MARLUM-664535 format. One line per field, with one value per residue (C-alpha): x, y, z. Coordinates in pm, whole numbers. Example, Ala and Ser with C-alpha at 12.3 -4.5 7.8 and 13.67 -1.06 7.14 Angstrom:
% MARLUM-664535
X: [1230  1367]
Y: [-450  -106]
Z: [780  714]
END
This chain:
% MARLUM-664535
X: [147  487  637  521  683  1012  1013  942  1168  1489  1309  1198  1546  1690  1440  1493  1851  1748  1464  1691  1959  1708  1577  1930  2023  1706  1788  2146  2019  1777  2052  2283  2021  1963  2334  2346  2017  2137  2487  2375  2080  2339  2655  2840  2794  2974  2804  2929  2759  2553  2403  2320  2174  1954  1827  1753  1586  1829  1823  1907  2255  2227  2124  2409  2659  2530  2550  2910  3024  2857  3011  3355  3297  3165  3455  3708  3557  3571  3195  3178  3442  3579  3716  3876  3740  3508  3308  3154  3057  2909  3137  3119  2891  2548  2289  1989  1798  1490  1232  868  722  496  301  210  -129  34  165  537  666  931  1102  1188  1500  1626  1978  1955  1942  1713  1425  1466  1246  1072  900  555  690  937  690  674  343  429  144  136  324  452  795  1008  1361  1468  1763  1923  2077  2425  2385  2433  2299  2018  2092  1823  1847  1637  1558  1339  1144  1301  1095  813  925  590  253  121  -235  -407  -728  -859  -1190  -1362  -1676  -1757  -1881  -2021  -2044  -2169  -1877  -1654  -1629  -1387  -1329  -1224  -1038  -1148  -791  -660  -306  -420  -340  -503  -845  -879  -1024  -1271  -1359  -1726  -1675  -1520  -1787  -1977  -2308  -2186  -2413  -2297  -2236  -2171  -1879  -1677  -1358  -1143  -832  -570  -484  -235  -97  33  319  109  -198  -277  -469  -427  -680  -879  -1183  -1458  -1423  -1686  -1975  -1993  -2315  -2432  -2202  -2306  -2485  -2349  -2239  -2103  -1876  -1761  -1673  -1504  -1279  -1166  -1119  -923  -652  -683  -839  -1097  -1451  -1549  -1379  -1339  -1591  -1319  -1161  -1498  -1562  -1218  -1268  -1615  -1474  -1226  -1282  -1309  -1405  -1197  -1052  -907  -601  -514  -575  -316  -50  -123  -116  -472  -573  -951  -986  -802  -1013  -1008  -1195  -1190  -1219  -1303  -1502  -1877  -1946  -1660  -1743  -1404  -1213  -855  -705  -797  -640  -619  -538  -460  -256  21  139  469  274  328  44  22  -104  -174  -210  -396  -418  -637  -429  -500  -194  -361  -622  -435  -157  126  52  -326  -551  -673  -315  -250  -562  -474  -121  -246  -484  -226  -466  -831  -965  -1178  -1404  -1649  -1950  -1797  -1497  -1340  -1176  -848  -1005  -1350  -1621  -1617  -1271  -1267  -1603  -1620  -1340  -1072  -1287  -1243  -1612  -1734  -1818  -1638  -1315  -1061  -716  -482  -117  -17  243  227  409  471  462  519  347  583  503  847  842  1009  921  778  644  533  341  20  -270  -642  -844  -1201  -1321  -1549  -1667  -1681  -1652  -1681  -1426  -1706  -1795  -1435  -1393  -1702  -1550  -1217  -1381  -1647  -1491  -1848  -1974  -2287  -2264  -2570  -2798  -2704  -2340  -2390  -2361  -2628  -2896  -2965  -2788  -2528  -2345  -1992  -1809  -1581  -1285  -1335  -1366  -1048  -867  -964  -862  -526  -450  -528  -303  -14  -77  -47  296  400  288  471  790  758  717  1019  1221  1146  818  615  238  -2  -358  -544  -906  -1091  -1386  -1689  -2037  -2379  -2543  -2910  -3041  -2954  -2590  -2648  -2456  -2692  -2428  -2056  -1886  -1523  -1361  -1087  -877  -928  -773  -953  -807  -462  -493  -533  -271  -3  -43  -48  273  423  349  474  794  869  822  1050  1319  1299  1387  1600  1846  1909  2254  2327  2101  1751  1579  1247  990  1010  793  1042  1012  1309  1421  1239  1350  1600  1520  1151  1228  1437  1149  918  1163  1155  776  723  991  749  515  786  837  1154  1293  1601  1829  2096  2017  1733  1606  1588  1421  1151  1087  1078  836  606  629  557  244  127  202  5  -316  -605  -388  -420  -113  -215  -335  -23  215  30  26  394  506  325  472  823  784  905  664  657  717  779  1131  1377  1640  1576  1658  1408  1091  1156  800  750  1110  1159  1482  1277  920  697  328  204  -140  -375  -343  -713  -654  -277  -83  257  119  42  404  530  324  468  826  793  663  935  1205  1033  1055  1430  1412  1701  1701  1493  1610  1590  1530  1203  1066  1187  969  672  751  757  430  266  389  262  -80  -101  -43  -317  -562  -501  -544  -877  -986  -906  -1094  -1402  -1398  -1358  -1651  -1875  -1771  -1876  -2202  -2259  -2197  -2422  -2718  -2500  -2403  -2379  -2360  -2071  -1838  -1532  -1228  -853  -606  -461  -265  -124  -18  57  -300  -487  -536  -714  -945  -1086  -1416  -1368  -1712  -1719  -1360  -1476  -1193  -1231  -1027  -1024  -871  -621  -820  -1116  -914  -1028  -889  -525  -283  -155  164  274  551  687  908  620  357  150  -25  88  -88  153  -18  -174  78  -229  -105  -297  -77  -103  -290  -476  -846  -1076  -1448  -1553  -1867  -1946  -1928  -1973  -1980  -1896  -1936  -1809  -1481  -1473  -1423  -1545  -1494  -1502  -1472  -1347  -1616  -1396  -1047]
Y: [2103  2265  1943  1749  2000  1981  1599  1582  1870  1664  1419  1708  1854  1517  1477  1821  1766  1426  1582  1861  1612  1399  1707  1817  1470  1456  1793  1683  1377  1587  1836  1549  1405  1755  1799  1478  1558  1902  1792  1478  1637  1865  1650  1885  2195  2316  2482  2675  2648  2964  2829  2497  2677  2882  2573  2402  2717  2725  3076  3025  3021  2668  2529  2705  2570  2214  2253  2385  2110  1834  1962  1953  1603  1460  1611  1474  1126  1163  1120  1450  1654  1982  2212  2559  2810  2567  2472  2127  1876  1527  1228  1050  761  630  756  802  503  455  197  116  225  -6  169  -53  -32  131  425  360  246  39  119  -191  -123  -365  -473  -393  -691  -511  -266  97  195  531  680  826  1178  1128  1010  1359  1300  956  704  324  158  488  480  717  841  783  929  674  811  692  409  500  285  140  -189  -122  111  421  696  979  1021  1312  1293  1100  951  802  776  420  540  823  787  686  552  700  832  1197  1449  1761  2097  2432  2518  2213  1844  1598  1243  995  714  360  230  228  294  624  852  1176  1288  1476  1828  1879  2237  2294  2320  1971  1783  1680  1495  1342  1355  1344  984  852  627  808  790  1099  1213  1421  1733  1906  1917  2263  2281  2480  2253  1977  1776  1720  1881  1665  1628  1366  1169  900  835  463  475  421  224  -139  -180  -472  -300  -4  -228  -442  -132  11  -296  -244  129  65  -96  143  -129  -31  -165  -47  13  364  422  472  134  -44  131  30  -334  -345  -208  -496  -737  -1072  -1283  -1591  -1519  -1753  -1532  -1549  -1925  -1975  -1819  -2073  -2446  -2567  -2809  -2785  -3155  -3270  -3371  -3068  -2986  -2758  -2846  -2553  -2460  -2509  -2134  -2025  -1771  -1744  -2045  -1949  -2298  -2622  -2966  -3170  -3540  -3794  -4114  -4092  -4369  -4390  -4486  -4155  -3940  -3592  -3357  -2995  -2717  -2445  -2094  -1808  -1585  -1262  -1094  -1115  -863  -673  -502  -294  76  55  198  -157  -269  25  -54  -425  -338  -99  -365  -644  -909  -1002  -974  -1260  -1127  -1340  -1238  -1123  -1114  -781  -879  -753  -738  -615  -879  -883  -1043  -1219  -1393  -1374  -1370  -1501  -1757  -2110  -2188  -2521  -2555  -2233  -2179  -1973  -1826  -1989  -2003  -2364  -2584  -2934  -3236  -3595  -3803  -4172  -4404  -4290  -3922  -3854  -3572  -3670  -3367  -3020  -2743  -2386  -2154  -1988  -2215  -2223  -2473  -2588  -2701  -3004  -3016  -2808  -2998  -2884  -3028  -3228  -3393  -3484  -3617  -3837  -3986  -4046  -4212  -4422  -4480  -4437  -4253  -4108  -3794  -3776  -3473  -3365  -3327  -3217  -2846  -2913  -2980  -3321  -3654  -3643  -3914  -3834  -3996  -4294  -4105  -3816  -4054  -4236  -3903  -3787  -4119  -4130  -3765  -3830  -4136  -3931  -3638  -3867  -3980  -3618  -3515  -3807  -3715  -3353  -3444  -3676  -3381  -3176  -2993  -2891  -2919  -2747  -2877  -2549  -2548  -2269  -2110  -2047  -1911  -1995  -1656  -1568  -1315  -1029  -1148  -1263  -1574  -1859  -2129  -2199  -2479  -2578  -2632  -2894  -2996  -3349  -3552  -3351  -3029  -3187  -3311  -2957  -2820  -3067  -2994  -2618  -2660  -2860  -2578  -2304  -2490  -2592  -2242  -2095  -2360  -2321  -1952  -1971  -2222  -2036  -1899  -1617  -1528  -1404  -1175  -1319  -1298  -1570  -1664  -1729  -1859  -1822  -2072  -2068  -1831  -2030  -1842  -1920  -2284  -2304  -2151  -2410  -2682  -2559  -2577  -2911  -3087  -3069  -3295  -3538  -3402  -3270  -3113  -3255  -2956  -3153  -2992  -2842  -3184  -3315  -2995  -3028  -3397  -3361  -3066  -3275  -3564  -3326  -3189  -3545  -3664  -3387  -3436  -3480  -3422  -3151  -2966  -2961  -2600  -2480  -2667  -2576  -2207  -2189  -2391  -2153  -1851  -1989  -1985  -1694  -1507  -1591  -1290  -1199  -1100  -1115  -1270  -1643  -1831  -2113  -2198  -2364  -2467  -2640  -2769  -2625  -2464  -2265  -2146  -1874  -1794  -1875  -2029  -1748  -1433  -1350  -1281  -1215  -951  -1125  -1412  -1164  -1043  -1402  -1475  -1168  -1249  -1615  -1524  -1259  -1520  -1785  -1529  -1494  -1162  -1023  -1012  -732  -482  -627  -295  -225  -571  -570  -264  -451  -747  -531  -363  -702  -843  -534  -554  -925  -844  -579  -810  -1097  -855  -737  -1097  -1181  -872  -966  -1313  -1156  -922  -1213  -1412  -1123  -1092  -1466  -1433  -1129  -1345  -1562  -1313  -1484  -1831  -2054  -2227  -2447  -2284  -2297  -2019  -1911  -1604  -1451  -1087  -848  -717  -1048  -1374  -1472  -1773  -1960  -2143  -2506  -2555  -2252  -2116  -1767  -1590  -1334  -1182  -1219  -898  -933  -686  -928  -1203  -1117  -1407  -1290  -1035  -1183  -1098  -1195  -1456  -1415  -1724  -1957  -1779  -1759  -1539  -1632  -1539  -1384  -1530  -1855  -1930  -2018  -2034  -1974  -2090  -2096  -2416  -2459  -2542  -2305  -2238  -1886  -1678  -1435  -1095  -840  -799  -479  -484  -129  -180  -548  -665  -994  -1002  -1313  -1366  -1679  -1926  -2221  -2347]
Z: [6603  6660  6794  6490  6257  6444  6436  6059  5954  5923  5690  5471  5468  5366  5081  4930  4802  4655  4460  4342  4235  4043  3862  3776  3645  3436  3280  3220  3030  2823  2734  2637  2404  2265  2187  1984  1808  1693  1588  1407  1230  1062  1054  814  1031  1346  1645  1948  2283  2229  1907  2074  2377  2145  1961  2295  2434  2730  2878  3248  3400  3542  3205  3024  3279  3236  2858  2860  3097  2893  2568  2728  2872  2544  2348  2599  2559  2176  2151  1958  1774  1917  1648  1670  1925  2100  1796  1801  1533  1522  1482  1150  1235  1148  1391  1162  1031  820  921  990  1322  1523  1797  2092  2260  2563  2358  2317  1980  1807  1480  1276  1067  803  891  1262  1496  1742  1717  1821  2116  2075  2383  2325  2377  2089  1822  1671  1493  1354  1328  1337  1047  903  741  948  993  1352  1535  1770  2088  2188  2434  2798  3078  2871  2698  2439  2140  2204  1959  1840  1519  1329  1009  845  515  413  578  595  556  378  574  916  1048  1350  1515  1453  1712  1544  1718  1584  1355  1358  1435  1590  1471  1738  1555  1639  1610  1968  1840  1689  1981  1866  1746  1417  1389  1102  996  920  543  537  736  423  484  814  1117  1476  1586  1233  1158  893  691  731  548  729  527  761  1112  1201  1452  1700  1677  1927  1667  1293  1057  820  600  584  260  321  559  641  843  1198  1432  1485  1152  952  632  828  1032  737  533  841  865  506  556  878  665  374  159  -106  -103  -452  -787  -930  -1208  -1470  -1382  -1412  -1743  -1877  -1773  -1929  -2255  -2297  -2583  -2403  -2705  -2786  -3132  -3393  -3452  -3082  -3063  -3339  -3112  -2837  -2772  -2828  -2551  -2584  -2671  -2355  -2054  -1820  -1499  -1194  -823  -596  -284  -320  -300  -531  -802  -970  -1099  -1176  -1203  -1378  -1419  -1737  -1756  -2026  -2061  -2323  -2557  -2365  -2053  -1874  -1747  -1897  -1627  -1706  -1450  -1637  -1494  -1614  -1843  -1658  -1811  -2154  -2035  -1763  -1956  -1803  -1768  -1804  -1533  -1475  -1410  -1178  -975  -955  -841  -571  -436  -490  -357  -321  33  167  439  630  418  88  -140  -232  -563  -703  -1050  -1160  -1191  -1571  -1542  -1204  -1249  -1628  -1883  -1646  -1468  -1605  -1606  -1745  -2114  -2210  -2406  -2212  -2257  -2007  -1904  -1846  -1682  -1834  -1695  -1800  -1481  -1414  -1164  -886  -948  -1099  -1356  -1686  -1897  -1841  -2066  -1989  -2216  -2324  -2412  -2484  -2280  -2231  -1888  -1918  -1557  -1242  -911  -551  -307  -144  -476  -557  -203  -248  -565  -386  -85  -262  -609  -741  -1050  -886  -671  -437  -439  -85  -197  -557  -636  -902  -634  -784  -807  -1082  -1275  -1389  -1678  -1618  -1767  -1521  -1227  -1326  -1367  -1018  -862  -1041  -964  -599  -598  -743  -508  -204  -327  -393  -46  114  -75  30  395  372  238  549  474  778  783  1019  1019  999  1105  926  1106  883  953  814  758  718  464  699  729  1084  1192  1275  1326  1313  1122  1072  738  731  435  307  23  -247  -107  -85  -444  -575  -337  -447  -818  -756  -555  -842  -1089  -856  -768  -1127  -1271  -1003  -1059  -1438  -1413  -1099  -1242  -1567  -1644  -1672  -1379  -1459  -1207  -1089  -811  -547  -253  27  381  614  877  1213  1488  1698  2020  1977  1902  2219  2415  2259  2361  2720  2730  2552  2758  3053  2856  2747  2394  2233  1916  1745  1671  1483  1144  938  837  1194  1315  1047  1103  1481  1452  1232  1478  1765  1594  1531  1886  2060  1861  2102  2409  2672  2547  2178  2176  2355  2123  1802  1898  1994  1691  1454  1636  1591  1213  999  774  403  175  -188  -296  -586  -355  -342  -20  -67  120  456  535  199  183  -168  -294  -546  -506  -650  -693  -1044  -988  -872  -1086  -1043  -675  -637  -829  -786  -996  -1275  -1263  -1265  -1579  -1752  -1654  -1750  -2096  -2129  -2064  -2279  -2561  -2501  -2319  -2115  -1736  -1584  -1320  -970  -793  -975  -897  -537  -477  -625  -398  -87  -181  -245  88  272  108  182  550  551  373  615  908  766  715  1079  1196  994  1149  1493  1419  1318  1625  1849  1660  1708  2085  2140  2246  2469  2741  3084  2926  3037  2790  2807  2648  2601  2684  2347  2453  2770  2811  3094  3077  3062  2877  2558  2567  2268  2319  2215  2059  1827  1819  1933  2114  2390  2669  3047  3177  3458  3669  3661  3835  4188  4392  4383  4240  3913  3726  3377  3355  3001  3023  3113  2896  3212  3469  3821  4146  4396  4706  4586  4304  4092  3731  3409  3121  2744  2652  2983  2975  3164  3192  3105  3126  2845  3015  2736  2357  2170  1791  1741  1927  1827  2185  2332  2709  2927  3298  3468  3574  3675  3586]
END
């Protein structure tokens, strides 16, 4: 025993100074950060070393010595100011920024700041009670060895959410809510008097009321009980509540909407262009309940075709400042979940007064064009109208007319549950509109527009909202017909206002150029398969991307290329600063055609009428705030929609545990890979810990997991066979394990 101690003693003695040095260096770094935090939080004040020591709670001699030495060093290097009698002050520079914080699943966070080229990394220990997507003020440390910007949250400017969803555990005199969002890193303490009717194990919505400095957890109150975990309506309402989206209207808003006079009046008709005698019809999904756009068609004496795009005049009923308007603005969009629609407007408007139902007069806002045989626009007109829809068609019915050129729509396609004969004039209108839309689409593609063939996953549900089968919805000519004329209206309205002099402030839908770094990464991947992107200019990039998407159809690499191409695209947003729409290849673009379900369209209608009436330009700042809010709400709604689809996919796979399916790798991360089943598009994860044949690491450059010993590679786009391992409706997890590759 003694000999062993003597032999190992030198090793211990060698280690001790290293540990001591590391501890000293760590403290030195913490004190340095503390100096900058104190000085730059109060840039107009001066501090001596005693005041700084007090604020940093430094009471030992070693700490004071480190502090004094660092102050002297920083002053000598001009990184801080030294004033009379050893008083120190921050340099005049920007070190505080405001931005949105994104918390990663592993705990650390990133603050996205407008104007900064890179995000600010915030360690978990420096979050200072900030939650995911909060707007925060972050202090950025002066760069030292790290190449990345690192900072600390110093204040919370605005909470992203007022409420959180979680499971409640109730004890004798209190409860705790464990949030279901994995990025929510703390539970919430609920005093007994704020538990409400909740029972232990319920899924609830809780609102945080305070978070005292000396408390480990925030304090909150239960504001809604959603129900038992796993039940259908509980989980659907939980998805909405997760994103702070409403699932019912306040009673006063419903009452206000129901009190509106929705009758079509002669005195109002006199203020509008009366188009009730012009052939008009709608084409929508078979299960649609609101019809916010219609097309009219007639041949003029000059040989041109007059085509009207007629949009429900929501702004006639939703007036600025009303509680109905405030509610619509807060929602900003309808939310389309897998089993329901959560509308932006109450049903009396969305499915009633503002729905262009057949055989009813309606107030509309119209864009009317005179078009020749080559789809060239010779004249345009915008304004308020009154219209009368003669027919309602489903996309399937219009597609049947386009494909067969026949007047009779069979019973198995007809939304009327019986064979139906349409008028010759309607048939000719559909065929001519389709002919013109094909030319318009061809011209748009020639101008550099990019098209992604999106396959939409849909479910056939039984009476209990259980998925019995999956089907895929693909756009055909009838869908493209409607899309092209909606694009024409949106583009023309935007250009009409955008080109006016002096400049008129307006709301645009913009889409920035693709991310060059991501395009270069895409180039590196697709070159292995013999494809390439032409980077000569914007036009060549667009055309080569379209050619690429066409070339890979049906090939092994299609999933890989489609995924990476979509990821290289920027996100479309609303703004008053027009830069054009890259994906559509339009210099001017807005949203005019869906005011029932999008609040920006309501604003566009109001602004267009304001300018048609000769009004002066509005203030950009006010409308930019509305744009940002609308873009944010659009993001939340689309996230909720994806989650509801994911939920239904998991529900569909519950009875298929241990079954084997062929799939495609759709995502690769450091903790595993996502696989989408080819037959039903259900996506699940294979966790890296479940790959037992080797130790795998994530290769970010190749979008792949690579085995260290075997060099086995699992790459984005590869086909694999997977076994369904587990399904969890509450956590919305679908887990696979590898069967064969």
